[in-house]
C-alpha positions in Angstrom: 106.4 140.3 99.5 104.9 138.0 97.2 105.8 134.1 96.9 103.9 132.1 94.3 104.0 128.2 94.6 102.3 125.6 92.5 101.3 122.4 94.5 100.8 119.1 92.5 101.0 115.4 93.6 100.4 111.8 92.9 101.5 111.9 89.2 102.2 108.0 89.3 104.2 107.9 86.3 104.6 104.7 84.6 100.9 103.8 85.6 98.8 101.4 83.6 95.1 101.0 83.6 95.1 97.3 83.1 96.9 96.6 79.7 96.9 100.3 78.7 100.0 102.4 79.4 99.3 106.1 80.4 102.5 107.6 79.4 101.0 110.1 76.5 98.4 111.3 79.0 101.3 112.0 81.6 103.4 113.6 79.0 100.4 115.9 78.1 99.9 116.7 81.8 103.6 117.7 82.3 103.8 119.8 79.3 100.7 121.6 80.5 102.2 121.9 84.0 105.5 123.6 82.6 103.1 126.2 80.7 101.0 126.8 83.7 103.9 127.4 86.0 105.6 129.9 83.4 102.3 131.7 82.8 101.6 132.1 86.7 105.3 133.0 87.3 105.7 130.8 90.1 108.7 130.8 92.4 108.5 127.2 93.3 106.9 123.9 92.2 105.9 121.5 95.0 105.3 117.8 94.3 104.0 116.0 97.4 104.9 112.4 96.7 104.0 109.4 94.5 106.0 110.7 91.7 106.2 107.1 90.2 103.7 104.5 90.3 106.0 101.8 91.7 109.2 101.5 93.5 111.1 100.4 90.3 109.5 102.3 87.6 109.9 101.8 83.8 112.8 103.6 81.9 110.1 105.5 79.9 108.7 107.0 83.2 112.1 107.9 84.7 113.0 109.8 81.3 109.9 111.7 81.5 110.5 112.6 85.0 114.2 114.0 84.2 113.0 115.7 81.0 110.3 117.5 82.9 112.9 118.9 85.4 115.3 119.9 82.6 112.4 121.5 80.6 110.9 123.4 83.7 114.3 124.8 84.5 114.8 125.9 80.8 111.4 127.8 81.0 111.8 129.1 84.4 115.7 129.2 85.4 115.2 130.5 88.9 112.3 128.3 89.9 112.9 126.0 93.2 111.5 122.6 92.7 111.0 120.5 96.0 109.9 116.8 95.5 109.2 114.5 98.2 108.5 110.6 98.2 105.3 109.0 98.5 104.3 105.3 99.5 104.4 104.2 95.9 108.0 105.6 95.4 111.2 104.2 96.4 112.9 106.9 98.5 116.5 105.8 97.9 115.8 105.9 94.0 114.4 109.4 94.4 117.3 110.5 96.6 120.1 108.9 94.7 120.9 111.8 92.0 120.4 114.4 94.6 124.0 115.9 94.3 123.3 116.6 90.5 119.7 118.0 91.2 120.8 120.1 94.2 123.0 121.9 91.4 119.9 122.5 89.5 117.9 123.9 92.1 115.6 120.8 92.6 115.4 119.7 96.1 114.4 115.9 96.7 113.5 114.2 99.9 112.7 110.8 98.9 113.1 109.2 102.4 112.9 110.6 105.8 116.6 111.9 106.3 118.4 111.1 109.3 121.8 112.2 110.6 124.1 109.2 110.1 125.8 109.2 113.4 122.3 109.3 115.2 120.2 106.7 113.3 117.1 108.2 114.0 117.6 112.0 114.5 116.0 114.1 111.8 118.3 115.8 109.5 116.5 119.1 109.5 118.8 120.9 107.1 117.5 118.6 104.3 113.8 118.8 105.4 113.6 122.8 105.8 113.7 124.6 102.3 113.9 128.2 101.8 112.3 129.6 98.8 113.0 133.2 97.6 110.3 135.3 96.1 109.7 138.9 95.4 111.2 140.8 98.2 110.8 137.8 100.6 111.4 134.3 101.5 109.2 131.4 102.5 110.1 128.1 104.2 109.0 124.8 103.1 109.1 121.7 105.2 109.5 119.0 102.9 108.5 115.7 104.9 108.0 112.8 102.5 105.9 109.6 103.3 106.8 108.4 106.7 107.2 104.4 106.9 107.3 102.5 110.2 110.9 102.0 110.1 111.2 105.8 110.1 109.9 106.0 113.7 111.7 105.6 117.0 111.6 102.4 118.6 108.6 101.1 119.9 106.6 103.9 118.1 104.7 101.1 115.8 103.4 98.9 118.8 99.5 100.6 118.2 97.9 102.8 115.9 97.9 105.5 118.6 101.7 105.2 118.8 102.1 105.3 115.1 100.2 108.6 114.9 101.9 110.1 117.9 105.4 109.1 116.3 104.5 110.4 112.9 103.2 113.7 114.7 106.5 114.1 116.1 108.4 114.0 113.3 106.2 116.8 111.8 106.2 119.0 114.9 110.1 118.7 115.1 110.5 119.7 111.3 108.0 122.4 111.7 109.8 123.8 114.9 112.9 123.8 112.9 111.6 125.9 110.1 110.0 128.3 112.8 113.6 128.7 114.1 115.1 129.7 111.0 112.4 132.2 109.7 112.4 135.8 110.2 109.3 137.8 111.3 106.6 137.7 108.5 108.2 134.9 106.6 105.5 132.2 106.0 106.0 128.5 106.5 104.6 125.8 104.1 104.3 122.2 105.0 104.4 119.3 102.6 103.1 115.8 103.6 101.9 112.5 102.0 99.6 110.8 104.3 96.0 110.5 105.5 94.7 113.1 107.6 91.5 112.9 109.8 88.4 114.1 108.0 89.6 113.8 104.6 87.8 111.5 102.0 89.7 108.5 101.0 88.3 106.3 98.2 89.4 102.8 99.0 89.2 101.3 95.7 92.0 103.4 94.1 94.1 104.8 97.0 96.2 102.5 99.1 95.7 102.4 102.8 98.6 104.0 104.8 99.5 104.3 108.4 98.4 100.9 109.4 95.5 101.5 107.2 93.3 104.5 107.1 91.9 104.0 110.4 95.2 105.7 111.7 94.4 109.1 110.5 96.8 111.9 111.3 95.3 114.9 113.2 95.0 118.0 111.0 96.1 120.0 114.1 99.6 118.9 113.5 99.7 121.9 111.3 99.5 124.8 113.7 98.7 128.5 112.7 102.2 129.1 111.9 101.5 126.8 108.6 100.1 129.1 106.1 99.7 126.2 103.7 99.9 122.4 103.8 100.6 120.9 100.4 99.5 117.5 100.8 99.6 114.2 98.8 98.2 110.6 98.7 94.5 110.9 98.1 93.8 111.1 94.6 90.6 113.1 95.2 91.3 117.0 95.2 89.8 118.3 98.5 90.4 120.5 101.5 90.9 118.9 104.8 88.2 119.8 107.2 86.8 122.5 104.8 90.1 124.3 105.4 91.2 125.8 102.0 94.7 126.0 103.2 95.1 122.2 104.2 94.7 120.8 100.8 95.0 117.6 98.9 95.5 118.6 95.2 94.8 115.2 93.9 96.1 113.3 91.0 96.5 114.9 87.6 94.8 112.1 85.6 92.2 109.4 86.6 94.1 106.3 88.0 91.1 104.1 88.2 87.9 103.9 86.3 86.0 105.1 89.4 88.1 108.5 89.2 86.7 109.4 86.0 84.4 112.2 87.8 87.2 113.6 90.1 88.1 117.4 89.4 91.8 116.7 88.7 93.8 119.8 89.2 96.7 121.5 90.5 96.8 124.4 93.1 98.3 128.0 92.7 99.3 129.4 96.1 100.2 133.1 96.9 102.0 134.2 100.1 102.3 137.7 101.2 103.7 138.8 104.5 101.1 137.6 107.4 98.1 137.6 105.4 96.2 134.3 104.6 97.5 132.3 101.7 95.5 133.0 98.5 94.6 129.6 96.8 93.5 129.1 93.2 92.7 125.7 91.8 93.4 125.0 87.9 91.9 122.1 86.1 94.1 119.7 84.4 92.9 119.3 80.7 91.7 115.6 80.2 93.3 114.3 77.1 91.7 110.9 77.3 88.1 110.5 78.2 86.8 107.5 80.5 83.6 106.0 79.6 81.1 103.5 81.6 78.6 101.7 79.4 75.7 101.9 80.8 76.6 105.5 82.4 74.8 104.4 85.5 74.1 100.7 87.1 74.3 97.6 84.8 72.6 96.7 81.7 71.8 93.4 80.0 74.4 92.3 77.4 71.8 93.3 74.3 71.4 96.5 75.9 75.2 97.2 76.3 75.8 96.1 72.8 73.0 98.6 71.6 74.7 101.4 73.5 78.3 100.3 72.2 77.0 100.5 68.6 76.3 104.1 69.1 79.9 105.0 69.9 81.6 107.0 67.0 83.9 105.3 64.5 87.6 105.6 65.0 89.4 108.3 63.0 92.2 106.7 61.1 94.0 110.3 61.5 93.8 110.0 65.5 96.3 107.9 67.4 94.9 105.1 69.4 96.3 106.2 72.8 93.6 109.1 72.4 90.9 106.8 72.3 88.5 106.8 75.3 89.0 104.0 77.8 85.9 102.0 78.4 84.2 99.9 81.0 81.2 97.9 80.4 79.0 96.7 83.2 76.5 93.8 82.5 73.6 92.5 84.8 74.2 88.9 84.2 76.7 86.6 82.6 76.1 85.6 78.9 75.1 82.3 78.0 78.2 80.1 77.1 80.5 83.0 78.5 81.1 84.6 75.0 80.1 88.1 76.3 83.6 89.7 75.9 84.0 88.3 72.4 80.6 89.9 71.5 81.6 93.0 73.0 84.9 93.2 71.5 83.2 92.4 68.1 81.0 95.2 68.2 83.9 97.6 69.4 86.0 96.7 66.4 86.7 99.9 64.3 85.2 102.3 67.0 87.0 104.8 69.2 87.0 103.1 72.4 89.4 100.8 74.3 88.0 98.0 76.4 89.6 98.2 80.0 87.1 96.1 81.8 84.2 94.0 81.2 82.3 93.4 84.6 79.7 90.6 84.6 78.6 88.2 87.5 80.4 84.8 87.3 78.2 82.0 86.7 79.7 80.0 89.5 80.4 82.2 92.4 82.3 81.0 95.3 81.2 81.6 98.8 83.9 84.3 99.1 82.7 86.1 95.9 79.3 85.9 96.9 80.0 87.7 100.2 80.8 90.9 98.1 77.5 90.9 96.1 79.2 90.0 92.7 81.6 93.1 92.8 84.5 92.8 90.7 87.6 91.5 92.7 89.6 94.4 91.4 87.3 96.9 93.2 87.7 95.1 96.5 90.6 96.1 98.9 92.8 93.4 100.3 91.6 94.1 103.8 88.1 93.5 102.8 89.1 90.2 101.4 91.1 89.4 104.6 88.0 90.1 106.9 85.6 88.3 104.6 88.1 85.3 104.7 88.4 85.4 108.6 84.6 85.3 109.1 84.3 82.3 106.7 87.0 80.5 109.0 85.7 81.6 111.9 81.8 81.6 111.4 81.2 81.2 115.4 83.0 84.3 116.0 80.6 87.3 117.1 83.5 89.8 116.7 85.9 91.2 113.9 89.3 90.1 113.6 91.4 91.7 116.8 93.2 95.0 116.3 96.9 93.1 116.9 95.9 90.8 114.0 94.7 93.6 111.5 97.8 95.6 112.4 100.0 92.6 111.5 98.0 92.1 108.2 98.2 95.8 107.4 102.1 96.0 107.9 102.4 92.8 105.7 100.1 94.0 102.9 101.7 97.6 102.7 105.1 96.1 102.2 103.9 93.8 99.5 102.1 96.6 98.0 105.2 98.8 98.0 107.6 96.0 96.6 104.9 95.0 93.9 103.7 98.6 93.0 100.1 97.5 93.1 97.8 100.6 93.2 
């Protein structure tokens, strides 16, 4: 028996980096993904959440998604596709075309499915998906991102209760898969969450589960789970060094500080009771991300000298292939004309200025507390804590956990509705 899976996640279709749309980069990735799946002769493609960048994605992003599904099925008519919703996605939007997609072998679980007559009882028939391979079968537990409203009443009263409630849903779904499998049939679990001992990067990955402090225990996946196909963290990594519990990461850099990430997908081969064989495939980078200077900061004149060394734009090359550029200055330019001078030097060169970072001449007490960091690099929770301290300078302690839990819930809802990264 051999069953081959391709694990990918965190596409964020419709994403823009400041003013620059990423559609062409995503399109190149999706075409490469189909080629990779065909060459590897996979039996299933697993997409572990954050298909879209916002809950209300642009039409072009939705078109790219459906075009991918059609072209993948054309290239691999027997392939099983399993897609789960992430914290950026609208679960109901992903689930809406389910009757049609089911007919095409595309199994979507956008939101945690429950039985209509019970309210909170899991619909395990939607969560447990069989995948046929060469002479055998595997079972995929397709768990989407779990929101607080998906938990039983009272399960959101504290971080510990949230963890226990989420863990209970995983245990129930995995138990349902175990009840259905025959001896030797492997179980694969999907999840979109933050797990303990993983490495989140707070500037580009949104905190979930009442903030990344509420990490789920990796022990939720017992030895019966041969592979856990995880989503949410953009940095590809194994959880606790276990190659079978893995975030595959995002396929393209979604923030300037993700330029060094090893963007990849993961090929998984399952055979009987043997450990899963795991192989990473790097995603080709179609647009480079540049930082000037490469490390640290530079004076305006030093930065301009480095920018003059960038190559001239090739008139035959489309602009969307030009590298994305960040310039980091040591000090603000006299008269505040630094951006105009940078753009003047960049005219006719193969680079698109995404961000110019320079200290503001008149910093407020709040911005001074962050040491001149760009506010776009600071998480909402950091801003909230700094503001609380400025209002309560006499307090010796941090804000209480109840206040922080309320803030995280409000911030999470606002981010989901607004589509912020």
